[in-house]
C-alpha positions in Angstrom: -65.8 35.1 -22.4 -66.1 32.4 -19.7 -66.8 33.5 -16.2 -64.4 32.5 -13.5 -65.5 30.6 -10.4 -65.1 33.8 -8.3 -67.3 35.8 -10.7 -69.9 33.0 -10.5 -69.8 33.2 -6.7 -70.3 37.0 -6.8 -73.2 36.7 -9.3 -74.8 34.0 -7.1 -74.4 36.2 -4.1 -76.1 39.1 -5.9 -79.1 36.9 -6.8 -79.2 35.4 -3.3 -79.4 38.9 -1.8 -82.2 39.9 -4.3 -84.1 36.7 -3.4 -83.6 37.4 0.3 -82.0 34.0 0.8 -80.2 34.6 4.1 -78.5 31.2 4.2 -77.0 31.4 0.7 -76.0 35.0 0.9 -74.3 34.6 4.3 -72.4 31.5 3.1 -71.3 33.1 -0.1 -70.2 36.3 1.7 -68.0 34.3 4.1 -66.6 32.3 1.2 -65.8 35.4 -0.9 -64.2 37.0 2.1 -62.0 33.9 2.5 -61.0 34.2 -1.2 -60.2 37.9 -0.8 -58.2 37.1 2.3 -56.2 34.5 0.3 -55.7 37.0 -2.5 -54.1 39.7 -0.3 -52.0 37.2 1.8 -48.3 37.4 1.1 -46.2 40.2 -0.2 -48.3 41.2 -3.2 -52.0 41.0 -3.9 -53.0 38.8 -6.8 -56.0 37.3 -8.5 -56.6 33.6 -7.6 -56.9 31.1 -10.4 -60.1 28.9 -10.5 -58.1 26.0 -9.0 -57.0 28.1 -6.1 -60.5 29.4 -5.6 -61.7 25.8 -5.6 -59.2 24.9 -2.9 -60.5 27.8 -0.7 -64.1 26.6 -1.3 -63.0 23.0 -0.4 -61.4 24.3 2.8 -64.5 26.3 3.7 -66.7 23.2 3.1 -64.5 21.1 5.3 -64.7 23.8 8.1 -68.5 23.5 7.9 -68.4 19.7 8.2 -66.1 19.8 11.2 -68.1 22.5 12.9 -71.3 20.6 12.3 -69.7 17.5 14.0 -68.4 19.6 16.9 -71.9 21.2 17.4 -73.5 17.8 17.2 -71.2 16.4 19.9 -71.9 19.5 22.0 -75.6 18.9 21.9 -76.3 22.0 19.7 -78.4 20.4 16.9 -79.7 23.7 15.5 -76.1 25.1 15.0 -75.1 21.7 13.5 -78.0 21.8 11.1 -77.0 25.4 10.0 -73.4 24.3 9.4 -74.6 21.4 7.3 -76.9 23.6 5.3 -74.0 26.0 4.6 -71.9 23.0 3.6 -74.6 22.0 1.1 -74.5 25.5 -0.5 -70.7 25.2 -1.0 -70.9 21.7 -2.4 -72.7 23.1 -5.4 -69.5 24.8 -6.4 -67.2 21.7 -5.9 -66.6 18.9 -8.4 -68.5 15.7 -8.0 -67.0 13.7 -5.1 -65.6 10.3 -5.8 -67.4 7.2 -4.6 -65.6 4.8 -2.3 -65.2 2.3 -5.2 -63.8 5.0 -7.6 -61.3 6.2 -4.9 -60.2 2.6 -4.2 -59.6 2.0 -7.9 -57.5 5.2 -8.2 -55.5 4.3 -5.2 -55.0 0.7 -6.4 -53.6 2.1 -9.7 -51.3 4.4 -7.8 -50.0 1.6 -5.6 -49.2 -0.5 -8.7 -47.3 2.5 -10.2 -45.4 3.1 -6.9 -44.5 -0.6 -6.7 -43.2 -0.5 -10.3 -40.9 2.3 -9.2 -39.7 0.1 -6.3 -41.8 1.6 -3.4 -43.6 -1.1 -1.4 -45.2 -1.6 2.0 -46.0 1.1 4.5 -43.0 3.2 3.5 -44.5 3.7 0.0 -47.2 6.0 1.5 -45.5 9.2 0.4 -44.8 7.9 -3.1 -48.4 6.7 -3.5 -49.9 10.0 -2.2 -47.7 11.9 -4.6 -49.1 9.9 -7.5 -52.7 9.9 -6.5 -53.2 13.5 -5.2 -53.1 15.2 -8.7 -55.5 12.7 -10.1 -58.1 13.3 -7.3 -57.7 17.1 -7.2 -60.5 18.1 -4.8 -62.8 15.2 -5.6 -62.1 13.5 -2.3 -61.0 14.6 1.2 -57.4 14.2 2.0 -58.1 12.1 5.1 -60.2 9.6 3.2 -57.5 9.3 0.5 -54.8 8.7 3.1 -56.9 6.1 4.9 -57.5 4.3 1.7 -53.8 4.3 0.8 -52.9 3.0 4.3 -55.5 0.3 3.9 -54.2 -0.9 0.5 -50.6 -0.7 1.6 -51.5 -2.9 4.6 -50.1 -0.5 7.2 
């Protein structure tokens, strides 16, 4: 039987606690609590799929990056460093991020497809995003994807 991503997080948390790795255990605890919160949100409690767990981990990693930037701007280097370290722990559970060239190639392909369907210029943004988002699926941050689409559409 294959282990789910959530089970892998729980197993890694257990080993981090045994190894007395405070950073990893704290980060994994927070991530697992975010997953649990997501599971009980709504009218009925449910088990999240691996894709949904991946989205939660992606969101948590983004929070760490944003917090690190905010701490850096506020002159709190130690806190920024801690947030970056937590982000690195979470990155181990995310798929390999796309390089700028790979992202540009995927967006270029999506722009061609959107143009073939009659969507061109800055107004094609929505159509292109609709094509490219499923292909990227967590391998690039939404803001970077949108910036690349805007750049290639010339808006």
